LOVO-927187 format. One record per residue (C-alpha): residue in three letters; x, y, z. Coordinates in steps of 0.05 Angstrom, whole numbers. Layout:
<recs>
<rec aa="ALA" X="X" Y="Y" Z="Z"/>
...
</recs>
This chain:
<recs>
<rec aa="MET" X="1" Y="4" Z="1"/>
<rec aa="ASP" X="23" Y="72" Z="-23"/>
<rec aa="ILE" X="28" Y="119" Z="28"/>
<rec aa="THR" X="10" Y="192" Z="-1"/>
<rec aa="LEU" X="-7" Y="250" Z="59"/>
<rec aa="ASN" X="-49" Y="305" Z="24"/>
<rec aa="GLU" X="-26" Y="379" Z="35"/>
<rec aa="ASN" X="-87" Y="378" Z="90"/>
<rec aa="CYS" X="-61" Y="327" Z="133"/>
<rec aa="ILE" X="-25" Y="362" Z="182"/>
<rec aa="SER" X="-42" Y="435" Z="181"/>
<rec aa="THR" X="7" Y="490" Z="206"/>
<rec aa="ARG" X="15" Y="547" Z="233"/>
<rec aa="ARG" X="-62" Y="574" Z="238"/>
<rec aa="ILE" X="-56" Y="598" Z="309"/>
<rec aa="ILE" X="-87" Y="658" Z="340"/>
<rec aa="LEU" X="-69" Y="653" Z="410"/>
<rec aa="TYR" X="-23" Y="632" Z="456"/>
<rec aa="LYS" X="-19" Y="623" Z="542"/>
<rec aa="LYS" X="33" Y="660" Z="577"/>
<rec aa="ALA" X="68" Y="619" Z="635"/>
<rec aa="THR" X="123" Y="634" Z="674"/>
<rec aa="GLY" X="168" Y="573" Z="706"/>
<rec aa="LYS" X="216" Y="559" Z="768"/>
<rec aa="SER" X="273" Y="577" Z="734"/>
<rec aa="GLY" X="238" Y="653" Z="713"/>
<rec aa="ARG" X="242" Y="641" Z="647"/>
<rec aa="THR" X="169" Y="653" Z="604"/>
<rec aa="TRP" X="131" Y="600" Z="567"/>
<rec aa="VAL" X="81" Y="615" Z="507"/>
<rec aa="TYR" X="32" Y="554" Z="477"/>
<rec aa="PRO" X="-15" Y="554" Z="436"/>
<rec aa="LEU" X="-102" Y="553" Z="450"/>
<rec aa="ILE" X="-111" Y="494" Z="417"/>
<rec aa="ALA" X="-113" Y="418" Z="413"/>
<rec aa="ASN" X="-56" Y="409" Z="390"/>
<rec aa="ALA" X="-27" Y="455" Z="437"/>
<rec aa="GLY" X="36" Y="409" Z="458"/>
<rec aa="ASP" X="69" Y="418" Z="382"/>
<rec aa="ASP" X="78" Y="485" Z="385"/>
<rec aa="ILE" X="112" Y="517" Z="454"/>
<rec aa="HIS" X="163" Y="568" Z="465"/>
<rec aa="VAL" X="201" Y="589" Z="521"/>
<rec aa="SER" X="250" Y="651" Z="524"/>
<rec aa="ALA" X="321" Y="646" Z="520"/>
<rec aa="ASP" X="361" Y="649" Z="573"/>
<rec aa="PRO" X="389" Y="713" Z="596"/>
<rec aa="VAL" X="461" Y="700" Z="587"/>
<rec aa="GLU" X="440" Y="691" Z="515"/>
<rec aa="ASN" X="414" Y="766" Z="501"/>
<rec aa="LYS" X="473" Y="806" Z="533"/>
<rec aa="PRO" X="511" Y="855" Z="485"/>
<rec aa="GLY" X="574" Y="813" Z="470"/>
<rec aa="TYR" X="550" Y="754" Z="473"/>
<rec aa="ILE" X="574" Y="695" Z="427"/>
<rec aa="GLY" X="548" Y="629" Z="419"/>
<rec aa="PHE" X="479" Y="603" Z="392"/>
<rec aa="ARG" X="409" Y="643" Z="408"/>
<rec aa="GLY" X="335" Y="612" Z="395"/>
<rec aa="TYR" X="307" Y="638" Z="327"/>
<rec aa="GLY" X="378" Y="673" Z="309"/>
<rec aa="GLY" X="365" Y="728" Z="349"/>
<rec aa="SER" X="298" Y="744" Z="318"/>
<rec aa="THR" X="248" Y="767" Z="367"/>
<rec aa="LEU" X="176" Y="736" Z="356"/>
<rec aa="LYS" X="110" Y="763" Z="375"/>
<rec aa="PHE" X="65" Y="726" Z="405"/>
<rec aa="ASN" X="-10" Y="738" Z="421"/>
<rec aa="ILE" X="-20" Y="731" Z="483"/>
<rec aa="ASP" X="-106" Y="711" Z="502"/>
<rec aa="ASP" X="-105" Y="767" Z="557"/>
<rec aa="GLY" X="-107" Y="810" Z="493"/>
<rec aa="SER" X="-32" Y="837" Z="507"/>
<rec aa="VAL" X="26" Y="819" Z="456"/>
<rec aa="LEU" X="89" Y="782" Z="485"/>
<rec aa="GLU" X="154" Y="804" Z="452"/>
<rec aa="LEU" X="215" Y="744" Z="463"/>
<rec aa="LYS" X="285" Y="759" Z="429"/>
<rec aa="GLY" X="314" Y="689" Z="412"/>
<rec aa="PRO" X="261" Y="642" Z="445"/>
<rec aa="TRP" X="266" Y="575" Z="431"/>
<rec aa="HIS" X="227" Y="523" Z="406"/>
<rec aa="SER" X="206" Y="466" Z="465"/>
<rec aa="ASN" X="169" Y="417" Z="489"/>
<rec aa="ALA" X="108" Y="387" Z="526"/>
<rec aa="ASP" X="164" Y="350" Z="574"/>
<rec aa="ALA" X="208" Y="411" Z="590"/>
<rec aa="LEU" X="143" Y="455" Z="590"/>
<rec aa="TYR" X="111" Y="410" Z="651"/>
<rec aa="ASP" X="170" Y="414" Z="682"/>
<rec aa="ASP" X="186" Y="476" Z="688"/>
<rec aa="THR" X="110" Y="495" Z="702"/>
<rec aa="GLY" X="67" Y="436" Z="716"/>
<rec aa="VAL" X="28" Y="453" Z="651"/>
<rec aa="ASP" X="13" Y="381" Z="624"/>
<rec aa="LEU" X="4" Y="380" Z="543"/>
<rec aa="ARG" X="45" Y="320" Z="545"/>
<rec aa="ASP" X="-16" Y="286" Z="520"/>
<rec aa="ALA" X="-31" Y="348" Z="462"/>
<rec aa="HIS" X="5" Y="329" Z="399"/>
<rec aa="LEU" X="-24" Y="312" Z="330"/>
<rec aa="THR" X="3" Y="266" Z="298"/>
<rec aa="PHE" X="-7" Y="201" Z="235"/>
<rec aa="VAL" X="14" Y="143" Z="253"/>
<rec aa="VAL" X="27" Y="83" Z="207"/>
<rec aa="ILE" X="55" Y="3" Z="214"/>
<rec aa="ALA" X="67" Y="-46" Z="179"/>
<rec aa="LYS" X="100" Y="-107" Z="174"/>
<rec aa="ASP" X="146" Y="-93" Z="122"/>
<rec aa="ARG" X="169" Y="-36" Z="69"/>
<rec aa="LYS" X="196" Y="-24" Z="0"/>
<rec aa="TRP" X="226" Y="46" Z="-38"/>
<rec aa="ASN" X="183" Y="34" Z="-104"/>
<rec aa="GLU" X="212" Y="59" Z="-168"/>
<rec aa="ASN" X="194" Y="133" Z="-160"/>
<rec aa="SER" X="228" Y="137" Z="-90"/>
<rec aa="MET" X="172" Y="130" Z="-49"/>
<rec aa="CYS" X="173" Y="86" Z="17"/>
<rec aa="VAL" X="118" Y="32" Z="14"/>
<rec aa="PHE" X="89" Y="7" Z="65"/>
<rec aa="LEU" X="75" Y="-75" Z="52"/>
<rec aa="ASP" X="15" Y="-125" Z="102"/>
<rec aa="VAL" X="-1" Y="-59" Z="135"/>
<rec aa="LEU" X="-24" Y="-72" Z="215"/>
<rec aa="TYR" X="-51" Y="0" Z="233"/>
<rec aa="LYS" X="-64" Y="66" Z="184"/>
<rec aa="ASP" X="-99" Y="128" Z="233"/>
<rec aa="ASP" X="-162" Y="153" Z="177"/>
<rec aa="VAL" X="-130" Y="225" Z="196"/>
<rec aa="PRO" X="-89" Y="251" Z="248"/>
<rec aa="GLN" X="-94" Y="240" Z="323"/>
<rec aa="ILE" X="-90" Y="273" Z="391"/>
<rec aa="GLY" X="-46" Y="241" Z="442"/>
<rec aa="SER" X="18" Y="237" Z="466"/>
<rec aa="PHE" X="79" Y="254" Z="410"/>
<rec aa="ASP" X="103" Y="175" Z="424"/>
<rec aa="ARG" X="37" Y="156" Z="406"/>
<rec aa="GLY" X="52" Y="120" Z="341"/>
<rec aa="THR" X="121" Y="87" Z="367"/>
<rec aa="LEU" X="82" Y="58" Z="430"/>
<rec aa="LEU" X="32" Y="17" Z="401"/>
<rec aa="ALA" X="81" Y="-13" Z="348"/>
<rec aa="MET" X="123" Y="-32" Z="398"/>
<rec aa="LYS" X="69" Y="-62" Z="437"/>
<rec aa="MET" X="40" Y="-94" Z="356"/>
<rec aa="SER" X="115" Y="-108" Z="346"/>
<rec aa="LYS" X="119" Y="-150" Z="424"/>
<rec aa="GLU" X="54" Y="-185" Z="408"/>
<rec aa="LEU" X="74" Y="-211" Z="335"/>
<rec aa="GLY" X="144" Y="-234" Z="353"/>
<rec aa="ILE" X="180" Y="-194" Z="298"/>
<rec aa="PRO" X="205" Y="-117" Z="273"/>
<rec aa="LEU" X="149" Y="-78" Z="241"/>
<rec aa="ALA" X="164" Y="-4" Z="206"/>
<rec aa="LEU" X="127" Y="50" Z="238"/>
<rec aa="PHE" X="111" Y="113" Z="193"/>
<rec aa="THR" X="90" Y="178" Z="244"/>
<rec aa="GLU" X="88" Y="249" Z="217"/>
<rec aa="SER" X="77" Y="309" Z="263"/>
<rec aa="THR" X="73" Y="387" Z="255"/>
<rec aa="GLY" X="146" Y="386" Z="262"/>
<rec aa="GLY" X="164" Y="328" Z="196"/>
<rec aa="SER" X="162" Y="257" Z="201"/>
<rec aa="SER" X="199" Y="184" Z="214"/>
<rec aa="ASN" X="209" Y="132" Z="177"/>
<rec aa="GLY" X="237" Y="60" Z="212"/>
<rec aa="PHE" X="233" Y="-1" Z="260"/>
<rec aa="VAL" X="210" Y="-32" Z="329"/>
<rec aa="TYR" X="234" Y="-93" Z="350"/>
<rec aa="PRO" X="204" Y="-132" Z="397"/>
<rec aa="ASP" X="260" Y="-130" Z="444"/>
<rec aa="GLN" X="253" Y="-56" Z="443"/>
<rec aa="ILE" X="254" Y="-26" Z="500"/>
<rec aa="ASP" X="241" Y="57" Z="498"/>
<rec aa="VAL" X="212" Y="96" Z="450"/>
<rec aa="HIS" X="284" Y="123" Z="432"/>
<rec aa="GLY" X="301" Y="51" Z="396"/>
<rec aa="LYS" X="342" Y="23" Z="447"/>
<rec aa="ARG" X="343" Y="-53" Z="450"/>
<rec aa="ARG" X="356" Y="-107" Z="509"/>
<rec aa="ASN" X="422" Y="-115" Z="468"/>
<rec aa="ASN" X="439" Y="-41" Z="469"/>
<rec aa="ASP" X="434" Y="-39" Z="392"/>
<rec aa="TYR" X="400" Y="17" Z="361"/>
</recs>
């Protein structure tokens, strides 16, 4: 089965309002007021990054980003970083860890066709539409299925940040691909 995603499968950048939170670190966090808020979290730069003479990396190359906040204000952050739901939760207690939009396909195998498109063979699971849940929803589901079947499975996962395409294994012990025998 050839999986081709239409251009409207996962929408991008139609965000109007953000919520602001201050973390234990003192840094400012912003996240959108949408179902998949976990996909678009930003955090202010470490204060040292915006000091005169700083040499090093800056979020968005040191650009100033503007966020429309739900209280009607506009927050300007110089050199913020795109972050993730785990870091937001750890610093603020705001839990968006199950607020990611992903599209998942799991199959027994895959191959590349003459047009360099990935073809998933013997598809076991395919989302009808992108789903809201954990960022690792597809990997966790594929790991469970792989363990039950006792075979490696091909996994395609797409999020608003991109996609990945690889295998999970029956002896895989975490979502990052670590296996019991420490192979990656």
